[in-house]
N, C-alpha and C positions, 0 to 999 in steps of 0.2 A: 402571680408576677411570671415571665418568664426566665426560670433561673437561668439557660442557657447562656443569654446574651451579659447576666452580671459575671457568670461563671468564668465569660473570656475576657471580659472587661477587667475584673481581680487579675487573672494569669497574665495578661497585657502590660497592665500595671506595676507589678511586682518585676517584670524583666524590664520594662522601661527604667523604672527607679535603679536595680541594680547596673542597668548601662550605663546611669546618670548619675552614678554613686548619692543617690536622694531615695532619704529615708522614706518611706509610703507606708503611711498606717491603713494596711489593707481594710482591718475589720470595719474600721469606723467609714471608709469609703464604700466598705459591702453595704453597711447598715445605710448609707444615701442611697443608694442605687433602687438596693430591697425596695427602701419606704417612697422613693420616685416611682416604682415600676405599680408598686400596688395602688398607688394612693393617687399618684400625679399622672395616669397615663403613659410615664415616661416608657416605650416599649424598644428603646434601645438606645445607643449613647447621644449618638444626635440629637432626640427630641430635649436635652436641657438645653433649659433658656436662662438669662438673668432670673426673671420671676420665679423659676422653680427654687432657686435656693430660699428666695421669699418663704415659699410657703413650707420649704423641709423644715428650716431652721426656724422659723419665728413661730410655725402654726404646728407642724406633724410631732415636731420635738416636743416641745413642752409638754403637748398633749399627749404622746405617746411615750418617752422614751425614762425612765428615772435616772436622773443626770444632776449633780451638784450645781448652782452656779459657774463655777469656777472651771467645769470640765467645756464650758463654751470655746473659751479658744482653743481647743486640742481639736472640737469637731470641724470650729471653721479654718481651723490649720489645715486638716484635709481633705477640705473644700477647694481649697486653693493648689490642694497638689493635683487634685482632679481637675481643676481650670487647667493646670497648667498642661497635666496629660491631653486634656480636648485643645489645645491649643497644637501642641509639637506635634498630636498625630494628624493634623491638618480635620478633626471634626466640626471645628467652629473655627468661623476666621478671628481675625486677630482683636477686630473690632467688636467683636461678642463676647471672646477672651476677657479685653479689657472694660466691658461695662458689667460681665460678671466679677469682675476682682473689684470694682466702686462697689455693688451691692453689697459683697463678701465685707468689704470695709465698714461699711454703714451697719451690717448685723451684729458685728464683731462687738460693737458698743450695746446693740438691743437685746442680742440672744440671753445675757446673765439675766437680767431684768424679768425676761420672758420664762425663764426656766424655774424663778424663784416665784412667780406669780402662781397661785391654786385657782385664781380664777380659768388661769388658761388650761388646765390638767382636765383631763378626761376624766371620765365618772370611774373607770379602774384604777388609776393612775392616783387620783386623790383619795381614794378610799384604802386602797392594797396596795402603796408602796413599799410596805413592811413585807410583801411576798416576794420581792424581787422583780427585775425587769423580766424575766423571763418567762417568769410565771403570769405576768401582765398579759405579756402578748401572746403567749402560748408556745411550748416550745415548734410547734409543726409551724409559726409565721413565721419564725428568726433562724434562718440557719446558723449554727454556731461556728464550724468551721476547727470547732475540738475533736482531738482524737481520746478515745480513753487510754488509759495507762495498761501498757500490753503486759505488764506485771501482774497484772490483773485477772489477763484475760484468760476466759477457760481452755483448760487442753483440750486434743485431741480424742482421747478415751471413751467411748461409749458413754462408759457412765455418770462423767463431767455433764456442766449443762451442755444441753441439746442445742443444735446448730440455728441460727434464726430462717424465719421463712427466707427463702431471694427470689425477688423476680424476676424471670426469666423471661428473654428477648426469644419474639417469633420465630420459630423455625427458617421462615425465607429469608430472614434479616442474619440469622444466625451462618447459613449460607452462604450468604452474599459477601457476609463477612471475611468469610473465610479468604475468597479470594483475593486479598490484600494480605495476608500473612505470608513475609517473606520466606520463609520454612516450608513450608508447605509448597511454595513455589519451584525452591532450590531441590527439594526431595523430586519433584515431579522430572527436573533438569536432569537428573541422575548424581547430584552433587552431596556432598555431605557424606563422604566413605566412612567415616567414624560412627555416621549413625544411620547406615545405611538397611537396619534391620528397619526402622522406622516405615520404609517402604513397603513392608510387607503385612503393616498391623488393620486391620479392620474394613478391608474389603473393599469395593467399587462406592458402596455410599459415605457423600461426604461427612456428613455430622457422626457417624461410627465409626470411621475412621481418625477423625479430629478424636473422639471421646477417648480411642485407644493410644493415639499417640500420646497425649497427656497424660492417661495412665502410668504409660511408661516412663513420658518426663520427671513425675515425680514419686516414683515409687521404685525404680531400679537404679544399679549403679551405674552411671553416666560418666565417674570420674573426671569432672571437670570442664567433659563435651559442651554443657551448656549454659552453662555461667562463667566457665574459664576460671573455677575454682573448686576441687576436688571435695571439701569441705561443703562449700556453700550447696552444689547439688546435692549431697546429700540430706540438708534441711531444707529442701524444696518444698516438702509435702509439709510440715509445721509453719513456714511461711507462707503457701497459697493458702491454708486452713486457718491463720489469722485473717490476711485479707479478707477471705469470707465472709468470716464471722463478724469481720469489721463494716461491712459494705459501703464504705466512703474510701474516697484517695486519704492516702495515710503518705504524709512527710517523709519527706526521704530520707532527713537525717533521724527520723523516728525509723524507719526500716533501716538503716543502718545500725542503729542500739538495739535493732532487735537481732541484726545477724549477730552482732557482736556478742552477745547473753548466748549463741547457740553454736556459735565456733570457735575453736579453740587460736584460730588466728585469727585476729583481732583486726589485723591490716586488712581491710576489706575496701577495694575497690566498687562503693555503693552502685555511683553511676553508669559504672560500666556494664554492674550484674544486672542491671534495671534494662540498661539498652539490649542486651541480650536478650533478657526474658522478656521486651517489647518485639525485636526482632522476630523472636519465636511466636508472637502472637499471644502473649499467655499476659501481659500487663500494658497498661496504656498509659506513659507519663506525661504529664501534663503542667509547666511549670515545676513548682518545688513538691508536688504530689505524684504518687502513683498508684494507681489502681489496679484489679482485676478486668481484662476484657470479657464483656459480655460472653463471647465463645467459649472463656476460660473459667466462665462462672457456672455456666452452662455444663460441659465438660467433668468437673471438678462433683457436680452436684450427680453428674453420669455413675462417676469412680464410687463415691460415698454409698449412693444405694446397691451398686456390685457386691460391695463391702458388708452389704446388711446393716448400715447406718442410718439413721436417720437423718433425712435431708428434706424437709417441706418447700412448698413450693407457694408463694405467697401469689393470691389473685390481683388481679388489676383493679383497683378501688374503684377507678372511675369508670369501669362498669358495672357496678353495683348502685345499690337505691344509697338512701342518704345514711338508713341505719348502718348498712356494710360499710360505707365509708367511714363514719364515725366509728364502728370497731374494729375496721380495719386500723385505722390509725390511732385508737385506743390501745391495742396488740403490737405498736410499736414498727414503724417506716423510717430507714433514711430521711432527714432531712429531705433532699434533693429529689426523691422519691416520691414524697408526701407532696411535696409542690407540684412535681409534676400531676401525680393523680387527680389533688383540689383542681388545679387548674383546668385538665383535661374534663374533670365532672363537672366543674360551672362551664363549659364552653359546649356542653352540649345540650344547654337549658337555658331559657332567660332569665333572667334577676329574679321574676316574682318568681317563675318555679322554680329556683333553686332555696327560695328564702324559706317558701311553703313547705317542701321537702325537708330542709334543714330542721325549720323549727317545731312541727310536727313530731322528728324522732325526735326531738331534747326537750319536749313536752313530757314531764314525768321521769326523766332520765337520770341517773345518778349526778352530781355535781360536774364530775371532769368530764363526761359525757355531753353534758348541756355547755360547759365549756368550750369544749373544739365547735359546736356547731355553731355556737354564737359567735365565737372566732371568725370563722370561714363567712358566715352572714355579714360581718364586718365590711368584708372586701367590693360588699355589693354597691352600687348606687344608687340613687333614689328611684329607680324605677321599681324597687321591690317595696318602696313607700305602703303601698294596698298591704301587704302580704306580712310585713312586721306591724303595723297598726293592729292589724287584727292580733295579735296576740296580746293587746295591752289586756284583754280581758283574761289571759292567763296569769296566776298568782305568781307562779315560778319566774313565767318570760318577762312580764311586764317593764321590771324596772331593766331590762336588758334593751326592751325594745326602746322606753324610755329615751337611753342614751342614745341609742343606734338613730331615733328621729331627730334627738337636739344635735349629735355633732353634723350631719346634714343641713341644719338650721330650718326643717321642719317641723310644724308646729306639734309641740309634745308638753304633754301635764308634768309637771313636777314632782319628784318623790317627795311621799308623805315618810314622815321618821320610820314609821315599820318597814316600808320598803325597802328603804335606806340602810336599816338594821340588818332583816332578810338577806339583801346582798351580800353583806359586809358580809356574814357567816356562809354566802353562798360560793364569794369566790376565796376567802380561807379554805375552806372544803374542797375547791379544787387544787389548790394547794400542798394538801396534805402527802400526795404521794410523795413530790419531789423532798419534800420536810423530811419525811422520813427517811428520804433516800442518805440526804442529806444535811442533819440536823445542823451544822455547824455553821454552815453557811445560812439556814433559815435563823437563826439565833442571831447571827449578824446582822441581819437584814431587820429582821426587827428590834435589834436596840440602836437602828437608826430610825427609826421611823414607825415604830413599832405602835398599836392602837391604844388607848390613855385608859387608864385603870378604870375611870368613871364610864367609858363608852362599855368596857367590859363586861363591868357589873349588871348591865339590863341588857347582856346579848341573853341572858336565861329564860328572857320571854318570848324569844322567836320561835316560831313554829318551823323548825325546820330541820329532816330525817337527821342532816351531819353533825348536829347543836351539840352533842355532847362530845364527841369525837374532836370536834373544834377547838372546843373550850379545855377539853383533856390537853391537846397541842399546845393551847400558848399557855398554859400552867407548867407544861415540859420546859417549852423553849424560850419564852420570855426571859433576858435577864432583870428586866425590873422585877426586884421581889416584889414590889406592891400589885404591879399588876399581874407580877404569875398567880400570888393569891387569891387574887380577882378573881382569874379564870376559875381557878379549883374552886371557890366558893360557890360561882356561878354554875359550873359543871354540877356541885352537889344537890342545885336547885332543879336544875332542868332536870337529872335521876329524878326528884322526887317528885315531879310532874308526871313522871310517865315518858318523857320525848326522850326516842333511841335515833 
């Protein structure tokens, strides 16, 4: 999908809501736009039609989103907000908006039943609702919009967690971007006498000069000349290091809380600070979030390298083969970058070529890598039928291929009980990393809709390389004592069979 248009819509929608004192469920509207973009060929806001909401809320949501029937009211309300915005912004005419509202009134009566009807569930949702919605759809496919707890962020000393690999813009784009930095323009005009020494830094080459200026701003005692606060100026290194590590836009409120922890004077005008940093070309403020500019990220990496610190550069995954794409995503890529990489990677290939490459890379791969490959293939249309159908002969990929074909109403064999059991274990194996990171959330999801004890008792028969680990995870995580005991017994039987 085109993440850019969705992000712009959400930013504009939030501003629209603030101006009209309207409460906007931005996360729900984002999900509507994401799914419309991924599956319904909605490439811009104007592509929404009344029929789009039928497909979204009565077909895609029941198949892909784990949500109780009573949540339909909130989702329909978010859709109404989107329609109001479409009308007010002039994106759709009054008559079209009226027809959309009529559709939503009908959907509101039918959606709860659709969410509750297991016949509507996609294979993954019906089998693995216990894993949780993010694991079902793969985190690379659903922008979460969540920001890590900054109290747990690693410090900047070389002995702590290394900085993540960053994606850098091409040099020509960086140089072009510097032409629009007000700080540099003012320096060239001879202004800013209090920062006059900046004009002497870096020589004539634009990027070299920019790197020297950024290093000066974050390291030297500028006495409040940068942000208007001497205390905040002293903490710019830590602030930018935090933004560099997160690699995603951070809410202004979170930045304010972070600065309040760093400086003694808690009375900080965060928006004014960010405005001044944006004027310097260091941050980009969009709506209620802010993040480093591409030029700032590049200059900070140059500074880290000059200090002898590890600051790896991330490859452009769109230019790799399927295995490189999957491995790069497994290494951890911010959602927006991941979406852009995947979109550009797919755009360089026909649907059939993309499916063939991804499925070949997935064959024999670990469950998590296979899950990423299958998730990307799930974005492809029926043009990839021949390449997906060819995987029916692959024992590991066959269940995924059957689901892919059936989801597109293409002829497909039924899953056997053995295949159903195998893919159950495969999807649980896919969830193991997230379960280890947050066992409480996993246990909560399992409590809501975990597999029954009689199914777990039979899992020991499955020939899957991750079977023992999956059963041990269930044994530790299932809140139902009977089911947990069944998992531990099944793990013992699997070990006895020599399955590893």
